[in-house]
DSSP file (Angstrom, degrees, kcal/mol; ACC not computed):
  #  RESIDUE AA STRUCTURE BP1 BP2  ACC     N-H-->O    O-->H-N    N-H-->O    O-->H-N    TCO  KAPPA ALPHA  PHI   PSI    X-CA   Y-CA   Z-CA
    1    1 A M              0   0    0      0, 0.0     2,-0.1     0, 0.0    50,-0.0   0.000 360.0 360.0 360.0 135.5   14.4   10.8   11.0
    2    2 A A        -     0   0    0      1,-0.1     3,-0.1     5,-0.1     4,-0.0  -0.345 360.0-156.9 -67.9 143.4   15.0   14.1    9.5
    3    3 A G        +     0   0    0      1,-0.1     2,-0.3    -2,-0.1    -1,-0.1   0.835  65.9  15.4 -93.0 -36.1   17.1   14.2    6.3
    4    4 A N  S  > S-     0   0    0      1,-0.1     4,-1.8    50,-0.0     3,-0.5  -0.856  80.1 -98.4-138.4 174.0   18.5   17.6    6.1
    5    5 A M  H  > S+     0   0    0     -2,-0.3     4,-2.8     1,-0.2     5,-0.2   0.828 116.2  58.6 -63.9 -34.9   19.1   20.7    8.3
    6    6 A S  H  > S+     0   0    0      1,-0.2     4,-1.0     2,-0.2    -1,-0.2   0.886 107.5  48.2 -65.3 -35.8   16.1   22.6    7.1
    7    7 A E  H  4 S+     0   0    0     -3,-0.5     4,-0.5     2,-0.2     3,-0.3   0.897 112.5  48.8 -67.4 -39.9   13.8   19.8    8.2
    8    8 A I  H >< S+     0   0    0     -4,-1.8     3,-1.3     1,-0.2    -2,-0.2   0.901 107.3  54.7 -67.1 -40.3   15.6   19.7   11.6
    9    9 A R  H 3< S+     0   0    0     -4,-2.8    -1,-0.2     1,-0.3    -2,-0.2   0.758 102.6  57.9 -66.7 -23.5   15.3   23.4   12.0
   10   10 A R  T 3< S+     0   0    0     -4,-1.0    -1,-0.3    -3,-0.3    -2,-0.2   0.631  91.1  93.8 -79.2 -13.1   11.5   23.2   11.5
   11   11 A M  S <  S-     0   0    0     -3,-1.3     2,-0.1    -4,-0.5    -3,-0.0  -0.439  79.9-116.7 -78.1 152.7   11.2   20.8   14.5
   12   12 A T     >  -     0   0    0     -2,-0.1     4,-2.2     1,-0.1     5,-0.2  -0.372  30.3-105.2 -78.9 167.8   10.5   22.0   18.0
   13   13 A D  H  > S+     0   0    0      1,-0.2     4,-2.6     2,-0.2     5,-0.2   0.896 122.1  51.4 -60.8 -40.6   13.0   21.5   20.8
   14   14 A D  H  > S+     0   0    0      1,-0.2     4,-2.2     2,-0.2    -1,-0.2   0.898 109.1  50.1 -64.5 -40.0   10.9   18.7   22.2
   15   15 A E  H  > S+     0   0    0      2,-0.2     4,-2.3     1,-0.2    -1,-0.2   0.893 111.2  49.3 -65.2 -39.0   10.8   16.9   18.9
   16   16 A I  H  X S+     0   0    0     -4,-2.2     4,-2.5     2,-0.2    -2,-0.2   0.925 110.3  50.1 -66.0 -44.2   14.6   17.3   18.5
   17   17 A R  H  X S+     0   0    0     -4,-2.6     4,-2.2     1,-0.2    -2,-0.2   0.895 111.7  48.5 -61.7 -38.9   15.2   15.9   22.0
   18   18 A K  H  X S+     0   0    0     -4,-2.2     4,-2.5     2,-0.2    -1,-0.2   0.903 110.6  51.1 -66.2 -40.8   12.9   12.9   21.3
   19   19 A A  H  X S+     0   0    0     -4,-2.3     4,-2.5     2,-0.2    -2,-0.2   0.878 109.1  51.4 -63.5 -37.6   14.7   12.4   18.0
   20   20 A I  H  X S+     0   0    0     -4,-2.5     4,-2.7     2,-0.2     5,-0.2   0.931 110.6  48.3 -63.8 -45.9   18.1   12.4   19.8
   21   21 A D  H  X S+     0   0    0     -4,-2.2     4,-2.1     1,-0.2    -2,-0.2   0.920 113.2  47.5 -61.1 -43.4   16.8    9.9   22.3
   22   22 A D  H  X S+     0   0    0     -4,-2.5     4,-2.4     1,-0.2    -1,-0.2   0.913 112.8  48.8 -63.5 -42.8   15.5    7.6   19.5
   23   23 A A  H  X S+     0   0    0     -4,-2.5     4,-2.7     1,-0.2    -2,-0.2   0.904 110.9  49.7 -65.9 -41.2   18.7    7.9   17.6
   24   24 A K  H  X S+     0   0    0     -4,-2.7     4,-2.2     2,-0.2    -1,-0.2   0.894 111.0  50.1 -64.2 -38.9   20.9    7.1   20.6
   25   25 A R  H  X S+     0   0    0     -4,-2.1     4,-2.0    -5,-0.2    -2,-0.2   0.916 112.1  47.3 -64.4 -42.8   18.7    4.1   21.3
   26   26 A E  H  X S+     0   0    0     -4,-2.4     4,-2.4     2,-0.2    -2,-0.2   0.906 110.8  51.8 -65.2 -41.0   19.1    2.9   17.7
   27   27 A L  H  X S+     0   0    0     -4,-2.7     4,-2.1     2,-0.2    -2,-0.2   0.896 107.3  53.5 -61.4 -40.6   22.8    3.5   17.9
   28   28 A F  H  X S+     0   0    0     -4,-2.2     4,-1.4     1,-0.2    -1,-0.2   0.926 110.8  46.2 -59.0 -45.9   23.0    1.4   21.0
   29   29 A N  H  X S+     0   0    0     -4,-2.0     4,-2.1     1,-0.2    -2,-0.2   0.877 110.0  53.6 -65.9 -38.0   21.2   -1.5   19.3
   30   30 A L  H  X S+     0   0    0     -4,-2.4     4,-2.7     1,-0.2    -1,-0.2   0.855 103.4  57.2 -66.0 -34.3   23.4   -1.2   16.2
   31   31 A R  H  X S+     0   0    0     -4,-2.1     4,-2.4     2,-0.2    -1,-0.2   0.901 107.1  48.5 -63.6 -39.2   26.5   -1.5   18.4
   32   32 A F  H  X S+     0   0    0     -4,-1.4     4,-1.7     2,-0.2     6,-0.2   0.925 111.6  49.3 -64.6 -43.1   25.3   -4.8   19.7
   33   33 A Q  H  <>S+     0   0    0     -4,-2.1     5,-2.6     1,-0.2     6,-1.1   0.902 111.5  49.9 -61.8 -40.2   24.5   -6.0   16.2
   34   34 A W  H ><5S+     0   0    0     -4,-2.7     3,-1.0     4,-0.2    -1,-0.2   0.917 109.9  49.6 -64.9 -43.8   28.0   -4.9   15.1
   35   35 A S  H 3<5S+     0   0    0     -4,-2.4    -1,-0.2     1,-0.3    -2,-0.2   0.802 113.3  46.4 -68.8 -27.1   29.7   -6.7   18.0
   36   36 A S  T 3<5S-     0   0    0     -4,-1.7    -1,-0.3    -5,-0.2    -2,-0.2   0.453 114.9-115.2 -93.2   0.0   27.8   -9.9   17.3
   37   37 A G  T < 5S+     0   0    0     -3,-1.0    -3,-0.2    -4,-0.5    -4,-0.1   0.660  86.3 112.7  79.8  16.5   28.5   -9.8   13.6
   38   38 A Q      < +     0   0    0     -5,-2.6     2,-0.4    -6,-0.2    -4,-0.2   0.531  39.5 111.9 -97.5  -7.8   24.8   -9.3   12.6
   39   39 A L        +     0   0    0     -6,-1.1     3,-0.2     1,-0.2    -9,-0.0  -0.541  38.6 179.4 -74.4 122.4   25.1   -5.8   11.3
   40   40 A E  S    S+     0   0    0     -2,-0.4     2,-0.8     1,-0.2    -1,-0.2   0.841  72.9  46.2 -90.7 -38.1   24.5   -5.7    7.5
   41   41 A D    >   +     0   0    0      1,-0.1     3,-1.3     2,-0.0     4,-0.4  -0.830  61.5 178.6-110.1  94.1   24.8   -2.0    6.9
   42   42 A S  T >> S+     0   0    0     -2,-0.8     4,-0.6     1,-0.3     3,-0.5   0.696  77.3  65.2 -71.1 -17.8   27.9   -0.7    8.7
   43   43 A T  H 3> S+     0   0    0      1,-0.2     4,-2.2     2,-0.2    -1,-0.3   0.664  83.0  78.8 -76.6 -15.0   27.4    2.8    7.4
   44   44 A R  H <> S+     0   0    0     -3,-1.3     4,-2.3     1,-0.2    -1,-0.2   0.887  89.1  54.1 -60.9 -40.4   24.1    3.1    9.3
   45   45 A M  H <> S+     0   0    0     -3,-0.5     4,-2.3    -4,-0.4    -1,-0.2   0.917 109.1  47.7 -61.7 -42.5   26.0    3.8   12.6
   46   46 A R  H  X S+     0   0    0     -4,-0.6     4,-2.3     1,-0.2    -1,-0.2   0.908 110.6  51.5 -65.7 -40.9   27.9    6.7   11.0
   47   47 A K  H  X S+     0   0    0     -4,-2.2     4,-2.1     1,-0.2    -1,-0.2   0.905 110.8  48.4 -62.4 -41.4   24.7    8.2    9.6
   48   48 A I  H  X S+     0   0    0     -4,-2.3     4,-2.5     2,-0.2    -1,-0.2   0.914 109.9  51.3 -67.3 -41.9   23.0    8.0   13.0
   49   49 A R  H  X S+     0   0    0     -4,-2.3     4,-2.0     1,-0.2    -1,-0.2   0.903 110.9  49.2 -60.6 -40.4   26.0    9.6   14.7
   50   50 A K  H  X S+     0   0    0     -4,-2.3     4,-2.1     2,-0.2    -1,-0.2   0.883 109.8  51.1 -67.2 -38.0   26.0   12.4   12.2
   51   51 A N  H  X S+     0   0    0     -4,-2.1     4,-2.6     2,-0.2    -2,-0.2   0.903 107.8  52.7 -65.9 -39.7   22.3   13.0   12.6
   52   52 A I  H  X S+     0   0    0     -4,-2.5     4,-2.5     1,-0.2    -2,-0.2   0.923 109.3  49.9 -59.3 -43.3   22.7   13.2   16.4
   53   53 A A  H  X S+     0   0    0     -4,-2.0     4,-2.2     1,-0.2    -1,-0.2   0.887 109.3  51.8 -62.4 -38.9   25.4   15.8   15.8
   54   54 A R  H  X S+     0   0    0     -4,-2.1     4,-2.1     2,-0.2    -2,-0.2   0.934 110.1  48.5 -63.0 -45.3   23.0   17.7   13.6
   55   55 A Y  H  X S+     0   0    0     -4,-2.6     4,-2.2     1,-0.2    -2,-0.2   0.934 112.8  47.6 -59.8 -46.5   20.3   17.7   16.2
   56   56 A L  H  X S+     0   0    0     -4,-2.5     4,-2.3     1,-0.2    -1,-0.2   0.849 108.7  55.5 -64.9 -34.4   22.7   18.9   18.9
   57   57 A T  H  X S+     0   0    0     -4,-2.2     4,-2.5     2,-0.2    -1,-0.2   0.920 108.0  47.7 -63.6 -44.5   24.0   21.6   16.6
   58   58 A V  H  X S+     0   0    0     -4,-2.1     4,-2.1     2,-0.2    -2,-0.2   0.913 111.5  50.6 -65.0 -42.1   20.5   23.0   16.1
   59   59 A L  H  X S+     0   0    0     -4,-2.2     4,-2.1     1,-0.2    -1,-0.2   0.918 111.8  48.0 -61.2 -41.9   19.7   22.9   19.8
   60   60 A R  H  X S+     0   0    0     -4,-2.3     4,-2.6     2,-0.2    -2,-0.2   0.892 108.3  54.4 -66.9 -39.3   23.0   24.8   20.5
   61   61 A E  H  X S+     0   0    0     -4,-2.5     4,-2.3     1,-0.2    -1,-0.2   0.915 109.6  48.2 -58.6 -42.3   22.3   27.4   17.8
   62   62 A R  H  X S+     0   0    0     -4,-2.1     4,-2.2     2,-0.2    -2,-0.2   0.889 109.9  51.8 -67.4 -39.0   18.9   28.0   19.5
   63   63 A E  H  X S+     0   0    0     -4,-2.1     4,-2.0     2,-0.2    -2,-0.2   0.927 112.0  46.3 -61.3 -45.1   20.5   28.3   23.0
   64   64 A L  H  X S+     0   0    0     -4,-2.6     4,-2.1     1,-0.2    -2,-0.2   0.891 111.3  51.5 -66.7 -38.8   23.1   30.8   21.7
   65   65 A A  H  X S+     0   0    0     -4,-2.3     4,-2.1     1,-0.2    -1,-0.2   0.899 110.2  49.4 -64.3 -40.0   20.4   32.8   19.9
   66   66 A A  H  X S+     0   0    0     -4,-2.2     4,-2.3     1,-0.2    -1,-0.2   0.876 109.5  52.2 -66.3 -37.2   18.3   33.0   23.1
   67   67 A A  H  X S+     0   0    0     -4,-2.0     4,-2.6     2,-0.2    -2,-0.2   0.885 108.4  50.7 -66.2 -38.5   21.4   34.1   25.0
   68   68 A V  H  X S+     0   0    0     -4,-2.1     4,-2.5     2,-0.2    -2,-0.2   0.924 111.0  48.0 -65.7 -43.6   22.0   36.9   22.5
   69   69 A V  H  X S+     0   0    0     -4,-2.1     4,-2.2     1,-0.2    -2,-0.2   0.908 111.9  50.6 -62.7 -41.5   18.4   38.1   22.8
   70   70 A Q  H  X S+     0   0    0     -4,-2.3     4,-1.9     2,-0.2    -2,-0.2   0.913 110.6  48.8 -62.9 -43.9   18.7   38.0   26.6
   71   71 A E  H  X S+     0   0    0     -4,-2.6     4,-1.9     1,-0.2    -2,-0.2   0.916 110.9  50.5 -62.8 -43.0   21.9   40.0   26.6
   72   72 A E  H  X S+     0   0    0     -4,-2.5     4,-1.0     1,-0.2    -1,-0.2   0.888 110.7  48.5 -63.6 -39.4   20.4   42.6   24.3
   73   73 A S  H  < S+     0   0    0     -4,-2.2    -1,-0.2     1,-0.2    -2,-0.2   0.842 112.4  49.1 -71.5 -31.3   17.3   43.0   26.5
   74   74 A N  H  < S+     0   0    0     -4,-1.9    -2,-0.2     1,-0.2    -1,-0.2   0.807 105.8  57.9 -74.5 -29.2   19.5   43.4   29.6
   75   75 A A  H  <        0   0    0     -4,-1.9    -1,-0.2     1,-0.2    -2,-0.2   0.756 360.0 360.0 -72.1 -24.6   21.7   46.0   27.9
   76   76 A E     <        0   0    0     -4,-1.0    -1,-0.2    -5,-0.2    -2,-0.2   0.471 360.0 360.0 -84.3 360.0   18.8   48.3   27.2
């Protein structure tokens, strides 16, 4: 799992989408552990949620950048 934004930005879109899927799957499993009282590191859920948000932020930045380029090419 990527540690900081620069590492995430170096990832391709497909790698980011795969990382999001993996993180969501892990979060799902952690929720079960939490509800059954087996979760030892309760901060892990928060870290994973924040990483998912980071991944989604980078994807959205790329979408917006592509839209700006598309608008500029249409304006010319």
